[in-house]
N, C-alpha and C positions, 0 to 999 in steps of 0.2 A: 179794797184799799188799792189805789193806783199811785204810782210814783213816777215822776218825770225826772229824768236825768238832765242836768243843764247843758251837757255837751251836744245836744241834739239827738242823741239816742233815746228812744222811747221804750222804757221797761215797764210792763205793768205786771204787778203782783197781785194775787188774789188770795184772800184769807177766808177760809171756811171753818165753821165752828161745828165740832162733834158734840152731840148731846146724848144724854142717857134716856132711859125710859120715862123719867120724870121731868124730862125737858130742861134739865140742868147741863150747863156747859162743862164738859169733862176734858176738852182739849181743842186744839185747832191745827189746820193744815195750811201752810202757805205754799202756793204753787206759782209758776210763771218765770222760773229761773232759766237762763240760757242752756243749762246742762240737762234739762229735762228732769230735774230733781224737785222734791218737795221736802219741807221742814215740818216735823211734827212736834207740837209743844203740848204740855199738860195745862190744866186750868190755872196754874200759877204762872205760866209763861216760860217754864224750864224746857229746854230742848230734850225730847225723848229720843230723837233720831231722825234719819232721813231715808226717803224712798227714791228710787231711780226708775222712771219709766223706760229709759233707754236700755237698761240692763235687766229690768224686772226683779229688783232686789229691795230689800229693806234692811237697814242696819240700825242698831241702837246707838245711843249717844257715846258709847265707848268704841264704836266702829265694828263691833261684832256682828256678823251676818245673822239675821233673823230669819229671812226667807230668800231662797234662790229662784223661785218661780213666780212670785207676785210682788207688786209694789204697793200693796194694800197698807195705808197708814193705820188702820184699825188693829194691826198686828202689834203696834208699838204702844197702844193706849192701855193702861192698867196692866202692864206686863211685869211679872215678878222677876227680880234678878237673882 
């Protein structure tokens, strides 16, 4: 998915799908934000959390820290609260 901003700035977002062992979509990750973060969503499109490549962290949808040393979006998929 690519989005062009009308003001002349070019922002390209990329959406990748996460699949399980049976090739079913169980989530998605949208990257390409200016702050080097990614948004993680479940199969229904609800936001599960954000990851930050700059700080190597992952936070759930409530803002709670899930990981201090990796920005792996897989940590937010199928996470029990």
